[in-house]
C-alpha positions in Angstrom: -197.3 49.0 106.5 -197.4 48.7 102.7 -195.2 51.3 101.1 -196.1 50.3 97.5 -198.8 53.0 97.2 -196.3 55.6 98.5 -193.7 54.4 96.0 -196.2 54.3 93.1 -197.7 57.7 93.8 -194.9 59.8 95.2 -191.5 58.3 94.1 -192.2 56.6 90.8 -193.3 59.7 88.7 -190.2 61.8 89.4 -187.9 58.8 88.9 -189.6 58.0 85.6 -189.3 61.6 84.5 -185.6 61.6 85.4 -184.9 58.5 83.4 -186.9 59.7 80.4 -185.2 63.1 80.1 -183.3 63.3 76.8 -179.6 62.8 77.2 -179.9 61.9 80.8 -178.5 58.7 82.2 -177.6 57.5 85.6 -174.6 55.6 84.1 -172.5 58.3 82.5 -168.8 58.0 82.8 -165.6 59.9 81.9 -162.8 59.0 79.5 -159.4 60.5 80.3 -156.6 61.2 77.9 -153.4 61.8 79.8 -151.2 64.9 79.3 -148.4 64.6 76.8 -145.6 65.8 79.1 -143.9 64.2 82.1 -144.7 67.3 84.1 -148.4 67.1 83.2 -148.5 63.4 84.3 -146.9 64.4 87.6 -149.5 67.1 87.9 -152.3 64.5 87.4 -150.8 62.5 90.3 -151.5 65.5 92.6 -155.0 65.8 91.2 -155.7 62.1 92.1 -154.4 62.6 95.6 -156.6 65.7 96.1 -159.6 63.6 94.7 -158.9 60.8 97.2 -158.7 63.3 100.1 -162.0 64.9 98.9 -163.7 61.5 98.8 -162.4 60.5 102.2 -163.7 63.8 103.6 -167.1 63.2 102.0 -167.2 59.7 103.4 -166.3 61.0 106.9 -169.0 63.7 106.8 -171.5 61.1 105.6 -170.7 58.8 108.4 -170.8 61.6 111.0 -174.2 62.6 109.6 -175.5 59.0 109.8 -174.2 58.7 113.4 -175.9 61.9 114.5 -179.1 61.1 112.6 -179.3 57.6 114.0 -178.9 58.9 117.5 -181.6 61.5 117.0 -183.9 59.0 115.3 -183.4 56.5 118.2 -184.2 59.3 120.8 -187.3 60.3 118.8 -188.5 56.7 118.5 -188.0 56.1 122.3 -190.0 59.2 123.0 -192.8 58.0 120.7 -192.8 54.6 122.4 -193.1 56.3 125.8 -196.0 58.3 124.6 -197.6 55.2 123.2 -197.3 53.3 126.4 -198.4 56.3 128.5 -201.5 56.7 126.3 -202.4 53.0 126.4 -202.0 52.9 130.1 -204.2 55.9 130.8 -206.7 55.3 128.0 -206.8 51.6 127.1 -209.5 52.1 124.5 -207.3 54.6 122.6 -206.8 53.9 118.9 -203.2 55.0 118.9 -201.0 52.7 116.9 -197.6 51.5 118.1 -194.7 53.4 116.5 -192.7 51.5 114.0 -188.9 51.6 114.3 -188.8 52.0 110.5 -190.5 55.4 110.7 -187.7 56.7 112.8 -184.7 55.7 110.8 -182.1 58.2 109.7 -183.1 59.4 106.3 -181.6 62.8 105.5 -177.9 61.8 105.0 -176.3 61.4 101.6 -172.7 61.2 100.4 -171.9 64.2 98.4 -168.7 63.2 96.5 -169.8 64.4 93.1 -167.9 67.6 93.6 -164.7 65.5 94.0 -165.0 64.2 90.5 -165.8 67.6 89.1 -162.7 69.1 90.8 -160.6 66.2 89.6 -161.7 66.7 86.0 -160.9 70.4 86.1 -157.5 69.7 87.7 -156.8 67.0 85.1 -157.5 69.4 82.2 -155.4 72.1 83.8 -152.5 69.6 83.8 -152.9 69.2 80.1 -155.1 66.1 79.9 -158.5 65.9 78.3 -161.7 64.7 79.9 -164.8 63.5 77.9 -168.2 62.7 79.3 -169.5 59.5 77.8 -173.3 59.2 78.0 -174.3 55.5 78.2 
């Protein structure tokens, strides 16, 4: 199965538009200026701990999703294979094509840890530091 036409017609236009939007970049980063006080710096330490917990939680949820999706995808693939063999056995001239394992891979999981950075940045500023978005 050649996925290039799918990529060219379905995926390429939105990706191109995303990259061409003014001011948009996939490689933005933040610059942090620490708080001036010792208390502010201790506060930032708590922000970092919270961010790490948030990222760990996001990773755990992502892995749970993948595990569940993979199990569901495998079950669906096995059912499709059974249907294929049943159809071929009872109708050998059938034009049914054999299912591809690739078509049944887990596809709907994503790691949503962007909120962790957003919360960290808000916390950092509340502690007296400053956060600047740098667009590359």
